[in-house]
Each structure stands twice: as C-alpha cells, then as structure tokens.
C-alpha positions as CSV (number, residue, x, y, z in Angstrom):
1,M,119.0,90.9,192.7
2,M,116.2,90.1,190.2
3,G,118.8,88.9,187.7
4,L,120.3,86.5,190.3
5,R,116.8,85.1,191.0
6,I,116.2,84.4,187.3
7,V,119.6,82.7,187.0
8,L,118.8,80.5,190.1
9,L,115.4,79.6,188.7
10,L,117.0,78.6,185.4
11,I,119.5,76.5,187.2
12,I,116.8,74.8,189.3
13,N,114.6,74.2,186.2
14,C,117.6,72.8,184.3
15,F,118.4,70.4,187.2
16,L,114.7,69.3,187.5
17,F,114.5,68.8,183.8
18,S,117.7,66.7,183.6
19,T,116.5,64.6,186.6
20,M,113.1,64.1,184.9
21,A,114.8,63.2,181.6
22,S,117.2,60.6,183.2
23,A,114.2,59.0,184.9
24,E,112.0,59.5,181.9
25,V,112.2,55.9,180.5
26,P,112.8,53.4,183.3
27,L,112.7,50.4,180.8
28,T,115.0,47.5,180.4
29,A,115.5,45.9,177.0
30,A,117.6,43.4,175.1
31,F,118.2,44.5,171.5
32,I,120.3,43.7,168.5
33,R,122.7,46.3,166.9
34,D,125.0,45.2,164.0
35,H,124.0,41.6,164.7
36,Q,125.3,41.8,168.3
37,L,123.4,41.5,171.6
38,W,123.0,44.6,173.7
39,I,121.2,45.5,176.9
40,K,119.8,49.0,177.7
41,K,118.6,49.7,181.2
42,G,117.4,53.3,181.8
43,E,119.9,55.3,179.8
44,Q,122.8,52.9,179.9
45,E,123.7,50.7,176.9
46,I,125.9,47.7,177.4
47,Q,127.3,45.5,174.5
48,I,127.1,41.8,175.4
49,T,128.5,40.0,172.3
50,K,131.1,40.7,169.7
51,N,131.8,39.1,166.3
52,R,128.6,37.0,166.3
53,Y,125.4,36.9,164.4
54,V,122.7,37.1,167.2
55,Y,118.9,37.1,166.9
56,S,115.8,35.8,168.8
57,Q,116.8,37.2,172.2
58,K,114.4,36.3,175.1
59,W,114.3,37.2,178.8
60,S,113.9,34.6,181.5
61,Y,110.9,35.1,183.8
62,D,112.9,37.0,186.4
63,G,115.2,38.9,184.1
64,R,118.5,37.2,185.2
65,F,119.1,35.4,181.9
66,I,118.7,36.1,178.2
67,G,118.5,33.2,175.8
68,Y,119.6,33.9,172.2
69,I,120.5,32.3,168.9
70,D,124.1,32.6,167.7
71,G,123.7,32.0,164.0
72,D,125.2,33.1,160.7
73,E,124.2,35.1,157.7
74,K,123.3,32.1,155.6
75,G,121.1,30.5,158.1
76,E,123.2,27.4,158.3
77,K,123.9,27.8,162.1
78,S,121.6,28.2,165.0
79,D,123.3,27.6,168.3
80,L,121.5,28.3,171.6
81,F,123.4,30.5,174.1
82,I,122.4,32.0,177.5
83,Y,123.7,35.3,178.9
84,D,123.8,35.4,182.7
85,T,123.3,39.1,183.7
86,K,124.5,38.3,187.3
87,E,127.8,36.6,186.3
88,K,128.1,38.7,183.1
89,E,128.9,35.8,180.8
90,S,127.5,33.9,177.9
91,Y,127.5,30.1,177.9
92,Q,125.8,27.2,176.3
93,P,123.5,25.0,178.4
94,Y,125.1,21.9,176.9
95,V,128.2,21.2,174.8
96,R,126.2,22.3,171.7
97,V,122.5,23.0,171.5
98,V,121.0,23.5,168.0
99,T,117.5,25.0,167.8
100,S,115.5,27.7,166.3
101,D,112.5,27.4,168.7
102,F,113.1,27.9,172.4
103,K,110.9,29.3,175.2
104,W,111.5,30.2,178.9
105,S,109.3,28.8,181.6
106,P,106.6,31.3,182.8
107,N,107.7,30.8,186.5
108,K,111.3,29.5,186.7
109,N,114.6,29.8,185.0
110,Q,114.2,26.8,182.8
111,L,114.4,26.6,179.0
112,A,112.5,24.3,176.7
113,Y,113.7,23.9,173.1
114,N,112.9,21.9,170.0
115,D,115.8,20.1,168.5
116,Q,114.6,18.7,165.1
117,G,111.4,17.3,166.7
118,L,112.9,16.4,170.0
119,L,111.5,18.6,172.9
120,N,114.1,19.1,175.7
121,I,114.2,21.1,178.9
122,T,117.2,22.3,180.7
123,K,118.2,21.1,184.2
124,T,119.5,23.4,186.9
125,K,123.1,23.6,188.2
126,S,124.3,26.2,190.7
127,G,121.1,28.2,190.0
128,R,121.7,28.3,186.2
129,P,120.1,26.4,183.3
130,Q,122.7,23.6,182.6
131,G,122.4,20.2,180.9
132,F,119.1,18.9,179.5
133,E,116.5,16.2,179.8
134,N,114.3,14.7,177.0
135,V,110.5,15.4,177.1
136,S,109.0,14.2,173.9
137,L,109.6,13.0,170.3
138,G,107.7,14.0,167.2
139,V,107.1,17.7,168.3
140,S,106.3,20.3,165.8
141,G,105.1,23.3,167.8
142,F,105.0,23.8,171.6
143,E,104.3,26.2,174.4
144,W,104.4,26.0,178.2
145,F,101.1,25.8,180.1
146,P,100.7,28.9,182.4
147,N,101.5,26.6,185.4
148,G,105.0,25.9,184.1
149,K,104.5,22.1,184.7
150,E,103.2,21.0,181.3
151,F,103.4,21.7,177.6
152,I,100.9,21.9,174.9
153,V,102.5,20.2,171.9
154,S,101.5,19.8,168.3
155,S,102.7,17.0,165.9
156,Q,102.5,17.5,162.2
157,S,99.8,15.5,160.4
158,S,100.6,12.5,158.3
159,L,100.2,12.3,154.5
160,R,98.2,9.2,153.6
161,P,97.0,7.8,150.3
162,T,93.7,9.5,151.0
163,G,95.3,12.9,151.8
164,W,96.5,14.7,154.9
165,G,95.3,13.4,158.2
166,P,94.2,15.3,161.4
167,I,96.6,17.3,163.6
168,P,97.1,15.8,167.1
169,L,97.7,18.1,170.1
170,Y,99.0,16.7,173.4
171,R,99.3,17.8,177.0
172,I,102.7,16.6,178.2
173,P,104.3,17.1,181.7
174,V,107.8,18.5,181.9
175,D,109.0,15.3,183.5
176,A,107.6,13.0,180.8
177,N,111.1,11.8,179.8
178,L,109.8,10.2,176.5
179,A,107.4,7.9,178.4
180,I,104.5,7.1,176.1
181,D,102.0,6.8,179.0
182,K,102.6,10.4,179.9
183,M,101.7,11.8,176.5
184,D,98.1,12.9,177.2
185,P,96.0,13.6,174.0
186,F,94.7,17.1,174.3
187,Y,92.7,17.7,171.1
188,T,92.6,16.4,167.5
189,I,92.2,19.1,164.9
190,Q,90.0,17.6,162.1
191,T,91.0,19.2,158.8
192,N,89.4,19.3,155.4
193,D,90.1,20.9,152.0
194,T,87.4,23.5,152.2
195,D,86.9,25.1,155.7
196,L,90.1,24.2,157.5
197,F,93.0,22.8,155.5
198,A,96.1,22.5,157.6
199,I,99.0,20.1,158.3
200,D,100.5,21.8,161.4
201,A,99.8,24.0,164.4
202,D,102.1,26.6,166.1
203,Y,102.4,30.0,167.6
204,F,100.4,29.1,170.8
205,K,99.3,32.0,173.0
206,W,97.4,31.9,176.2
207,S,94.6,34.3,177.2
208,S,95.3,36.5,180.3
209,D,93.3,34.2,182.6
210,G,94.7,31.0,181.1
211,K,91.3,29.7,180.0
212,W,91.9,29.8,176.2
213,V,94.9,29.2,174.0
214,S,95.1,30.5,170.4
215,Y,97.3,29.2,167.6
216,L,97.7,29.2,163.9
217,A,96.7,26.1,161.9
218,T,99.0,26.2,158.8
219,P,98.7,24.4,155.5
220,T,101.5,23.4,153.1
221,A,104.3,25.8,152.6
222,S,103.2,27.8,149.5
223,W,99.6,27.9,150.7
224,S,100.6,29.1,154.2
225,M,102.2,32.2,152.6
226,D,98.7,33.4,151.6
227,S,96.3,32.0,154.3
228,N,96.3,30.3,157.7
229,T,93.5,29.6,160.1
230,L,93.5,31.3,163.5
231,C,92.0,28.8,166.1
232,V,91.2,28.9,169.8
233,I,90.8,25.9,172.2
234,S,89.7,26.0,175.8
235,S,92.4,25.1,178.4
236,K,90.7,21.7,179.0
237,G,90.8,20.8,175.3
238,K,87.0,20.6,175.1
239,H,85.9,23.7,173.1
240,F,87.4,24.4,169.7
241,Q,86.8,27.3,167.4
242,A,88.2,28.4,164.0
243,V,88.3,32.2,164.4
244,G,89.4,33.6,161.0
245,K,91.9,33.6,158.2
246,M,95.2,35.5,158.5
247,L,98.9,35.5,157.5
248,R,101.6,33.6,159.3
249,F,102.8,36.4,161.6
250,K,102.7,35.5,165.3
251,D,102.7,39.2,166.4
252,W,99.5,39.7,164.4
253,M,97.4,38.1,167.1
254,K,97.2,39.4,170.6
255,W,95.0,38.6,173.6
256,A,93.6,41.6,175.6
257,P,95.4,42.2,178.9
258,S,92.4,41.5,181.1
259,A,89.6,40.1,179.0
260,N,89.0,37.1,176.7
261,Q,89.2,39.2,173.6
262,L,91.5,38.3,170.8
263,A,92.7,41.0,168.4
264,Y,94.2,39.8,165.1
265,I,94.8,41.1,161.6
266,S,92.5,39.2,159.3
267,G,92.8,38.8,155.6
268,E,94.3,36.5,153.0
269,G,97.0,37.2,150.3
270,R,100.7,37.4,151.0
271,F,101.1,41.0,149.8
272,F,100.3,43.8,152.2
273,V,98.7,46.1,149.7
274,E,95.1,45.3,150.6
275,N,92.8,43.2,152.7
276,K,94.5,43.4,156.2
277,K,92.0,44.4,158.8
278,T,92.3,44.7,162.6
279,T,89.6,42.4,164.0
280,V,88.6,41.7,167.6
281,A,86.9,38.4,168.5
282,D,85.1,37.9,171.9
283,M,85.3,34.5,173.6
284,P,83.7,32.1,174.2
285,T,81.9,32.8,170.9
286,S,84.2,34.0,168.2
287,K,81.1,34.8,166.1
288,Q,81.0,38.1,167.9
289,Q,83.7,39.9,165.8
290,K,84.2,43.5,164.8
291,E,86.5,45.0,162.2
292,Y,88.1,48.3,163.0
293,T,90.2,49.1,159.9
294,P,88.6,51.9,157.8
295,K,87.9,51.4,154.1
296,G,90.9,52.2,152.0
297,Y,93.5,51.3,154.7
298,V,95.5,48.2,155.8
299,D,96.8,47.4,159.3
300,L,100.1,45.6,159.5
301,D,100.8,45.1,163.2
302,L,99.0,45.6,166.5
303,V,99.3,45.6,170.3
304,W,96.9,46.1,173.2
305,Y,97.9,49.3,175.1
306,S,95.1,49.0,177.7
307,P,92.0,46.8,178.2
308,Y,90.1,48.8,175.5
309,K,92.8,50.5,173.4
310,V,94.6,48.7,170.5
311,I,97.5,50.4,168.8
312,V,97.9,49.5,165.1
313,A,100.5,50.2,162.4
314,R,98.3,51.5,159.5
315,S,98.9,52.5,155.9
316,K,96.8,53.4,152.9
317,E,95.9,50.6,150.6
318,Y,97.8,50.2,147.3
319,K,95.3,48.2,145.2
320,E,96.6,49.6,141.9
321,W,99.9,47.7,142.3
322,K,99.8,44.5,140.2
323,E,103.5,43.7,139.3
324,G,107.1,44.9,139.7
325,P,108.8,45.7,143.0
326,V,106.4,45.4,146.0
327,P,105.6,48.9,147.2
328,T,106.7,50.1,150.7
329,M,103.6,50.4,152.9
330,F,104.3,53.6,154.9
331,T,102.7,52.9,158.2
332,A,102.0,55.3,161.1
333,L,100.5,54.4,164.5
334,Y,96.8,54.7,165.3
335,A,95.0,54.2,168.6
336,I,91.7,52.3,168.4
337,N,89.3,52.8,171.3
338,T,87.1,49.7,171.2
339,R,84.8,51.1,173.9
340,K,84.1,54.4,172.3
341,E,84.7,53.2,168.8
342,E,87.1,56.1,168.2
343,Q,90.3,56.1,166.2
344,L,93.2,58.6,166.3
345,Q,96.6,58.9,164.7
346,I,99.3,59.0,167.4
347,S,102.6,58.9,165.5
348,F,103.7,61.1,162.6
349,P,106.7,59.7,160.6
350,K,108.1,61.8,157.7
351,N,107.2,61.1,154.1
352,N,110.0,58.5,153.6
353,E,109.6,56.9,157.0
354,L,107.4,54.1,158.5
355,D,106.5,53.2,162.0
356,E,106.2,49.5,162.9
357,D,106.4,46.9,165.7
358,P,104.5,48.8,168.4
359,Q,104.9,47.5,171.9
360,A,103.2,48.5,175.2
361,V,105.4,48.3,178.3
362,G,103.3,49.5,181.3
363,S,102.3,53.1,180.5
364,Y,104.9,53.4,177.8
365,L,104.4,52.9,174.1
366,T,107.4,52.1,171.9
367,W,107.9,51.4,168.2
368,L,110.5,51.1,165.5
369,R,110.9,53.9,163.0
370,K,112.7,53.2,159.7
371,K,113.4,55.0,156.5
372,D,112.3,53.5,153.2
373,R,114.4,50.6,152.0
374,E,116.7,50.8,155.1
375,Y,117.4,47.7,157.2
376,N,118.1,49.5,160.6
377,G,115.9,51.9,162.5
378,D,115.5,53.8,165.7
379,V,113.3,52.9,168.7
380,W,110.9,55.7,169.7
381,V,109.0,56.0,172.9
382,K,106.3,58.0,174.6
383,E,104.7,57.7,178.0
384,G,100.9,57.8,177.6
385,L,99.4,58.3,174.2
386,D,99.4,62.1,174.5
387,D,103.0,62.4,175.5
388,Q,105.8,63.8,173.4
389,E,107.6,61.1,171.4
390,H,111.4,60.8,171.3
391,I,114.2,58.4,170.3
392,W,115.2,55.9,173.0
393,L,117.5,53.6,170.9
394,K,119.4,54.5,167.8
395,N,120.5,52.2,164.9
396,V,119.0,48.8,165.9
397,D,118.5,45.8,163.7
398,S,115.0,45.1,164.9
399,A,112.5,45.9,167.7
400,P,113.9,45.4,171.2
401,V,112.6,42.8,173.7
402,F,111.6,44.4,177.0
403,F,111.8,42.8,180.4
404,T,108.7,43.2,182.4
405,E,108.0,42.0,185.9
406,K,105.6,39.1,186.0
C-alpha cells in the first residue's frame, strides 16, 4: 500500500512538473534561424519563410503583423515584407518597397519607412497595411511621436565652404503629404569641431512619460566608429542637453521603465577592450551622472530589468591588446542595483562562451549565449533574477524580438 502511494505521488509530481514546465515561459517571439523568419509562442516553433535572407523583424503594436527585410548576403537587396499572423501569409505593402529603416506606429497597424530620404507611411486596406502615402523629403533619421500622429525627423547637415552646418530637426504630422507649410521646425542642433561635431542624428528613443527624446548625434563615417554624442531634447523642443560620448550602438542606451533616467554605455574608441562604462544620467539635468562599471571591466550591452535594476553584459578589460586579431570579450551578465549600489553576477557561461543581448520581458530575463567565434547561439531565459536559467531557443542567428502588450 505504501509503495502504491509513492508511485501515485511520483505520477502527480511528474504531472505537476510537466504542467509547470509547459507554462514556464509564456513568451511570444519572432526570431531568425538560418536566415529564415520563425515565431515561437510558448513552446511551439513555427517557420514562416523559406529560401530567403531575413533580418530586422519587428512586431506591430497589437502583434498581428511582423515587418521584416528580405535581403541577400551581399547587402544589395532590402525589400520590406509584412507577415500577417491572422491570414498566415507574407506580402509586400506595395509592388516593391526598398528600405532599411522602418518603424511601426505605437498605437495602430501602420508602418513608416525611409526610402532613400523619402519618408512614407502605409495606408490601410481591409484592415492591413497596404499602399503608401508620402510624408516628407530630405529625411535622414525619424521616429514616431508617442501619440502616433507625428514624426520627429532629422535631416543631414550641409557641407559649406566654411564647414558643416547645423543639423535641423522637424516635427511633421503623418498627413503632411510633402506640404512645406506642415514641416514644423522642432530644434536646430548647433555643432562645432570641439564639443559637438556631428553631421546627422538618429536612433531616437522616447522616455517612458514621453517628455524627453534621446538620440545619437553622429559625425562623419570614420569618426563615428570611435565617438558619437548622446543627446536629449524635451518633447517641446525647448531644452537640449549633450549627455556624453558613446559608440554607435542603439541598444547601448535605454530609458528607465518608469523614471526619467537614461542608462548608456559611455566611452570612446571602436574596440571593446577598454573604456566602456555603464552610466546612468538623471533628467532634467544630465550633470547628475554615475558610472557603475568597476575598474578593470567593460560593459558591452545593457537593459533595465526593473525601475532600479540594470542588467549588463560585462567582461574583463584587455588593455594589453595592441595589434593582431581583436580578442573576444567573454561577457557574463551582472545585475546592478542602482538604489542599493550593489552588483551581482547572475549568469555563468563556460570558459569558451559569452552571454550578450540581455532583454527584459515582464518578469523574465533572456539573453543570447554563444561559443567563441561561432555565428549562431542559443537563447537562455530565467524568471526572476534568482531563478534557474535554461535554454528557450536553440541555434538562432541573433537575439529574438519579443511581442509585449502595450
């Protein structure tokens, strides 16, 4: 009788464990494997494309559509496609749309894309993005305003006999339709050769309350490999601040989830071996900044996990490297508690592995773990920073893009 009870308890425990495991990671992600678009929802993986070269996948605000680029290995092709998860088909919003910079509206299923300086938006047909309308010419970088009715737009500065001119920013309604009288000047970035040399602005990101927008002011091509200026402007275009110097990686700057705090990886120099520090700037005065990277280390990616916890991908410095092949920086994940000013290692890759691209999705933390010199990796996940980590996706080309309810 005792033996039967033990068997029954084992069966019940196994059932409970399998139920918990299947409900363990209730996440939805679009990811790339072998250059093809896939979707994973819960534990189910679905391949979307075949015989393509897909990248830059992005969810629409409600999760019905995924925009992506159908390119090629040489970078000579960049066609915009949309996958409709309801109808289960891929299509182009027009006969052919060529772009490398597209963004979904924050509050409707509408795409904006930059076609060689021409900003367009999609129209809607039968509930789907279809066709397009012109918005503005001369566009370099752009982003939707949080209201979904306007864009912040940059236009590259002009080279004059006296040098590069200022960088104009505009506030443009979605229905501008190329009308000059609707191009509202937002702010003019005054540049110089000492404090702020730049010819362009891009990678716009809004604070959680929509009162500030950050962006990178970038100089000429070679210079931008080593140093760019992180800037912030108020939503009315009245208050401008140059926050610090950093490399040209848009994921290296993140707004806090519920405060006007901007975390970024500061430091100049294109090589990752030294001088890459996690820094948090408080708005409205960016003079209140604090570095969190300990001496002898570099941070090479970051994400806010909670209002006062930042997750970073950290490695030891490699100052002794001077020439030859660039060394692999073997990063592991660390949690920085900005309130208590405590730091703790939370991922433990093996000696020939590195953890990168941390992402926070609700209470879950995910990251990409790769082996040295390998292109593909696995996506690991844990719920809560003290939970046991495990593999969620195997053999992916890059970090997945998660769908989160707005």
